[in-house]
N, C-alpha and C positions, 0 to 999 in steps of 0.2 A: 955162605950166603944166608941172609936173613930169611926167616920163615915167611911163606907167602901162600896164597891160594894157588892151587895147581890147575892145569887145564882140565883134568878129569872132574875136579870139584866144581869149577865154574860151569862146565858143560852140563853136569847133572842138576845143579841148582836152577839153571835157566832152561832146562828141558821143556820143550813145548811152550816157551814164553816169547812174547813179542815185546821187544825193548825199543824205545824211541829215545834218542838223545837230541835235545834242542839247544842251540847256543852258538857261541863264537868259536874261534880257533882253539881255545883251551878245551871246550866241549868236544870239538872234533878229535882232539887227542884222547879224550875220554872214550869216545866211540872206537877209535883205532886200537887202544890198549885192550878194550873188551873183546873186539873182534879177534885180535891176535891171541888173547888168552883162551878163547874158545877153541883154538886150533893147536896151540903148542905152548910149552913153557919157555917163554923167551921175552926179553924186553924189546921195546920199540927202539929202532936205531935213530940216530940224529937226523938222518935224511928223511926218515918216515915221519918224524915229528915236525919237520920243517915243511914238508910237501903239502900242497893243497891242490884240489881240483884234478888229481891224477885219475886216469881212466879206470885203474884197478889198484886196490890195496889188499893184499893177503886174501885173494879170492872173493873180494867184494866187487861191486860194480858202481860206477857213477851213473846215477839215474837222470840227473838234471843239473844244468849249470856247469861250473868248473871249466874244464877244457872242452866241454861240449858247447860252451857259450863263450863269453868274453871274460878273460882273466883281468881282474882289477882289484883295487883296494877301496872301492866306493861302497856306499851304503846299499847299492842295488845289487851287489854281488850275491849270487845264488850258488848253492852246492847241496845236492841231495845224494846221499850214498846209501847202499843197502847191502847187507850180508845175509844170505839165505841158505839154509840147508833143510834137510827133512825135519829137523826138530828145533831149529833156532832161526829167529828172524830179528835182526838188529838194523835199525834205520837211523840215519842222521840227517838233520836239516840245519843248514847254516843260517842263522838269523842275526840281524844287527839291531833289532828293536823288539822289545818284549811284546808289543802289540802294534800291529800294522795290517794293511790289507793282505800282505803276504802271510802273516801269521793266521789271519782268518782263513786263508786258503788251506793252510796246513791243518787247522782244526776241522775244516770241512772234509779233508781226507779221512780223518778219524770218524767223523759223523756218518759218512757214507760207506766206509770200508771197514777193514779189520780194526778192532779196538785193542790198543796196547795194554799189556799187563803191567808194564813199568815205564814211566816217563821220567827221564832225568833232564832237568832244564835249568838253565841260567842265562840271563841276559842283563848285562850291567855296564861294562866298560864302554861299549859303543853308545849306549843310551845316554850316559852322562858326559860324553866327550864330543860326539859327532853331530849332535842336533842343536843343542843350545847350552849356553853356560847357565842359564836359568832353568836347570833341568828338573829340579826337585818335584815341583807340583805336577809337571807333565809325566814324570816317571812314575810317581805314585798313582796317578790316574790311569796310566797304561797298565800298570801292574794289576790294579783292581779289575779293569776290563778283561785282561787276559785270564785271571783266575776265575772270574764269573763265567766266561765262555768255556773255559776248560772244564769247570765243574759241571756245566750243563751238557757238555759233549761226551765225557767219559762215563762209563758205568761205575757203580759204587765200588766194585772190586778191583778197579784199576788203582795202582799206587803211583802217586806223583811225588817226586823228590826234588825239592828246590835246593840246588847247590849254591851256597853262598860264595861270593867271589873271593878268590885267593889274594893274599897280600901283593900289592904292587911295589916296585922299587922306587927309589928317589929319582933315578934317571931312567926314562922310558924311551926305548927305540922299537917301534912296532909298525907294521903295515897300516894299522888303523889310524896311527898318529901322523896324519898327513901334514905337510909344512904349514898349512893354514892354522893348525891348532897346536903347533909345537909348544907354544907358550903355556899351555895348560898342563903339560906333562908333569911338572913337579907337584901339582895340586891333586892329581887324580887319585893318589893313594889315600888322601883324606876324603875325597868324594866317595870312594868305594866303601869306606867304613860307614858313612851316612846312608848310602844306597843299600848296603847290606841290612841295615836296621829296618828300612822300609820293606825290602823284599821278604825277609824272614818273618816280620810281624804280620804282614798280609797273608803270606802262605800259611802261617799258623792260624790266622783268623778264618781262612777258608777250609781248614781241615787237612791241609797237605803236610807232608813230611819235610823236615829241614835238616840238611847236613851242613854244619858250620865249618867249611873248609878253610876259612880265614883263621879260625881258632886253631884248627888242626895243624896248620903249617906255619904258625907264627914263629916257631923255633926251628923251622926247617928251611930257612931262607937260602942256605947253601945249595939247595936243590933247584933253586930258581936259575934260569939262564941269564946270560949277560944283557938281554934286552929289557930286563926288569918286569916282564909280563908273563912269559911262558915258563914252563917247568920241564925238568928232564924226565927220563924214562922211569927212574926210581920213584920220583914223586907221583907219576901217573899210576904206577902199579900200586902204590900205597892208597891212592884215591880209589882205585878199583876194588881193593880189599875192603876198604871202609864201606863202599856202596853195596858190595855183595853181602857183607856181613849184616848190614842194615836190612837188606831185602830178606835175608834168611830169617831174621828175627820177626819181621813183619808177617812172613808166611808160616811162622811157628815151626821152623826147622831148627832143631838143636844140632849144632855142628860137632863133628868128632874128628880126631886126628887118626889117619889110617896107619901111621908109622908105629904108634905104640898101642893102638886100640883103645885109648882113653878118650873120654869125651872132653872137648874143649868147652867149658861152661861159659855161657853168656846169659845174663839175666833175662828171664822170659818177659816178653812184652804183651803176651796174650794170656787171658785167663780162660780156663775151660778144661778139656781133657788133658791128661798128662802130655807134656811136649814130646815130640817124636825125636828119637836119637837115630841118626842116619850113619851108615857105614858104607864106604865105597865098594865093599866086597859083594854087595848085592842089595836087593830092594827090601830086605827084611827090616822091620821096625822094632825098636825097643821102647819101653816107657820108663820114665823116672818120676819120682816125686818132685813136683816143682818147688823151687826155692822161693822164699819171699823176695819180691823185687824191691831193691832199695836204691834204684838209680843206676847209672852207668859207673863202673869202676874205673880205676886209673889206667886200665889197659887201653882206653880210647885216647889217652892224653900223653902218649909217648911218641917219640920221633922216629922210631923204627917201624917197619911193616908189621902188622899184627901177626900173631902166632898162626901157624898153618891150621887149616880146618878143611873139612869136607862137607859136602851136601849130596847125599845119594838120592836115588829116585824116591819119590814120596807120593803118598796118596792121601787126599783130604776126605776120602769117603769114610775114614774110620771115626770121624768126629767133627763137630762144629766148633770152630774157634771164635771167641769173642773177647773184647776188651772190657775192662771195667774193674771196679773194686780196688783192692789195695795193690794189685799187681800191675796196674797200668802205669806207663811212664809219665813223668811230669812233663809239662809243655814248655816250649821255648818262652823266655830265655833262660829259665832255671836249668833246663836240660838242653844241651846243644844238639841232641839227636831226638827229633820229635816224631812220635807215632801218634797220629790223630785219628786215623781212619781204619775201618775194618777192611781186611784184605782177604776175602774168602775165595777159595778156588773149588767150586763144586763140580769138578770134572776129573776124569782119570788121566793123570799125566803120562800113562803108558800108551794112550791112544795116539795115533799119528796126527789126528786133527781134533780140534775142540768142537764140542757140540754146537750146532748152528743156533740153538735157541739162546745162547749166551749173548748174541749180538742182535742189534736192531736191524730191521730190513731197510 
């Protein structure tokens, strides 16, 4: 088996974190793979990847929509899922448009309730296919409205990751591609490239992080399913590894391999106190002299799953992390992994609950 992040490593990295996933059926599989990995070292099955709206998946629960409502392939379909334990909270919202009255209601949930530590979002394929063939101006306008409201809603220490849409096939067979728009199927793979440019550029403009999944999977098309849209379990585990590694760097967690005790080095994205080296054997911290950041190496541009890494319990009380100077990562499109925002965590992750003062009343 190829090296991958383990259940223990993912659980420790996301300890006391609230993660929100927003998007379409591919983002739903992103949510499912993360929920599965938080519980056991296993891949999603084909039936799990294909299922939607089920009442329960791997100890999560269906909160709204899905089989609690009307199952359909329309733009009004809703599905809200949540996985909750004493130290993990992961929530998924199915959306078909990047900005709409429904998206406003989701952002209102964040404004009046618990603030997410990590938001993973993508909305593209439905936007460019189901509403209008003259989608470009409206999509850009909706992206800007969404990013403005999202930035005004979330606290500064929340991390937002915009996942660029993955490559589509020449022939597309999907639930979203209803008979009325079958004729646009062969063109969608080109529309997605243009839409990715708009989404990544605006996300970068508003200071959000960008993961270029289109670039990452350009040579992994064999992992795409026969419908030309969705991806298999191996691809989704690779996506999970990339996202967790990205989050670890943003939170100044230097990852290590528990098998050989050696640190798996990743270029530091934050400047400040020496980065923390974490081991799964316990909460102890080590420090190392930071290396000069020279961009992301070739380990991000390979078709196999990244090398195994761990992320043990960590405390940000030992120092304040900041970006800037020569150690900061370059911005998109020069660098496909964009870190634009400070992600501080001024709380003790060993505590069962976060301090109330971190959130608005």
